[in-house]
C-alpha positions in Angstrom: 10.2 34.5 -85.0 9.5 30.8 -84.4 7.5 29.9 -81.3 9.4 27.8 -78.7 7.7 25.9 -76.0 8.7 23.7 -73.1 6.8 20.6 -72.2 4.0 22.1 -70.2 3.3 24.8 -72.8 3.4 22.3 -75.7 1.1 20.0 -73.8 -1.4 22.8 -73.4 -1.2 23.7 -77.0 -1.7 20.1 -78.1 -4.5 19.5 -75.6 -2.6 16.7 -73.9 -1.4 16.0 -70.4 2.2 16.7 -69.6 3.0 13.1 -68.9 1.3 12.0 -72.1 3.4 14.4 -74.1 6.5 13.2 -72.4 5.6 9.6 -73.2 5.0 10.5 -76.9 8.4 12.3 -76.9 10.2 9.4 -75.4 8.7 7.0 -78.0 9.6 9.4 -80.8 13.2 9.7 -79.5 13.4 5.9 -79.3 12.5 5.9 -83.1 15.3 8.4 -83.9 13.5 11.7 -83.6 15.5 14.5 -82.1 14.2 17.1 -79.7 16.4 20.1 -78.9 17.2 20.4 -75.2 17.0 23.5 -73.0 19.4 24.6 -70.2 17.9 22.3 -67.7 17.9 19.4 -70.1 14.1 19.8 -70.7 12.8 19.3 -74.2 12.2 22.3 -76.4 9.2 22.0 -78.7 9.4 24.1 -81.9 6.5 24.5 -84.4 7.8 21.6 -86.5 7.9 19.3 -83.3 4.3 20.3 -82.4 3.1 19.6 -86.0 4.9 16.2 -86.0 3.2 15.2 -82.7 -0.2 16.4 -84.0 0.4 14.3 -87.1 1.3 11.3 -84.9 -1.9 11.8 -82.9 -3.9 12.0 -86.1 -2.4 8.7 -87.3 -3.3 7.0 -84.1 -6.9 8.2 -84.1 -7.7 8.3 -87.8 -5.8 5.1 -88.9 -6.0 3.2 -85.6 -2.2 2.9 -85.3 -0.4 2.2 -82.1 1.9 4.9 -80.5 4.9 2.9 -81.7 3.7 2.6 -85.3 2.7 6.3 -85.5 6.0 7.4 -83.9 8.1 5.3 -86.3 6.4 6.9 -89.4 6.7 10.4 -87.9 10.3 9.9 -87.0 11.1 8.4 -90.4 9.6 11.4 -92.2 11.8 13.8 -90.2 15.0 11.8 -90.6 16.7 14.3 -92.8 16.1 17.1 -90.4 17.3 14.9 -87.5 20.7 14.3 -89.2 21.3 18.0 -89.7 20.4 18.8 -86.1 22.4 15.9 -84.7 25.8 17.1 -86.0 25.9 20.2 -83.8 24.9 17.9 -80.9 28.0 15.8 -81.4 30.1 19.0 -81.3 28.3 20.1 -78.2 28.9 16.7 -76.7 32.7 17.0 -77.4 32.7 20.5 -75.8 30.8 19.2 -72.8 33.2 16.3 -72.4 36.1 18.7 -72.6 34.5 20.9 -69.9 33.8 17.9 -67.8 37.4 16.7 -68.0 38.6 20.2 -66.9 36.2 20.1 -64.0 37.3 16.6 -63.0 40.9 17.7 -63.1 40.1 20.8 -61.0 38.2 18.6 -58.5 41.1 16.1 -58.3 43.5 19.0 -57.5 41.1 20.3 -54.8 40.8 16.8 -53.4 44.6 16.5 -53.2 44.8 19.9 -51.5 42.1 18.9 -49.0 43.9 15.6 -48.3 47.1 17.6 -47.4 45.1 20.0 -45.2 43.5 17.0 -43.5 46.9 15.4 -42.8 48.2 18.7 -41.3 45.1 19.0 -39.2 45.4 15.4 -38.0 49.0 16.1 -36.9 47.9 19.3 -35.0 45.2 17.3 -33.3 47.7 14.7 -32.3 50.1 17.3 -30.9 47.4 19.0 -29.0 46.2 15.7 -27.6 49.8 15.0 -26.4 50.0 18.5 -24.8 46.7 17.9 -23.0 47.9 14.6 -21.7 51.2 16.1 -20.5 49.3 18.9 -18.7 47.0 16.4 -17.1 50.0 14.3 -16.0 51.7 17.5 -14.7 48.6 18.4 -12.8 48.4 15.0 -11.2 52.1 15.2 -10.2 51.5 18.7 -8.8 48.5 17.4 -6.8 50.5 14.5 -5.5 53.4 16.8 -4.4 51.0 19.2 -2.7 49.3 16.3 -0.9 52.7 15.0 0.3 53.8 18.4 1.4 50.6 18.9 3.4 51.0 15.5 5.0 54.5 16.4 6.1 53.3 19.7 7.5 50.6 17.8 9.5 53.1 15.3 10.8 55.4 18.1 11.8 52.6 20.0 13.5 51.5 16.8 15.2 55.0 16.1 16.4 55.4 19.6 17.8 52.0 19.4 19.5 53.1 16.4 21.3 55.9 18.4 22.9 53.8 21.4 23.8 51.1 19.4 25.3 53.5 17.3 27.4 55.1 20.4 28.9 51.8 21.7 30.1 50.8 18.4 31.7 53.9 18.2 33.8 53.5 21.7 35.4 50.2 20.9 36.8 
């Protein structure tokens, strides 16, 4: 069974730092080399990838090549493998696009439903606000009527008091 490593494991195996390995991988990809990707879109390094990177490092140290020069030669040597691996990627890309289109359609439907719910809630809030305003107005009217009734009672009591007090004064 072929050994499969992710970036950190491959960096350890090659004796490189993780960021150095990532930089080498980016340069290789820019020259047309293909790395398989894992579920989190991280690069998967197979034995052939590790040997290609080792060869690239040897060219840089032994022949004094730059990273770009060594990557170009390394990517050029693996060109036939890259084409064979790239075809399934195109099919995967089409499947991914189809899945994304389905998800977008579903999200658009959910957005439409949420917009309708939002409209209904806005109408309910408006109705409740009107009811609250009506109740507040009714309470003010009730308070005004109660005050007016109390004033009339006091006037009537004051009027009656004037009669009762005047009778007592005259008897004395």
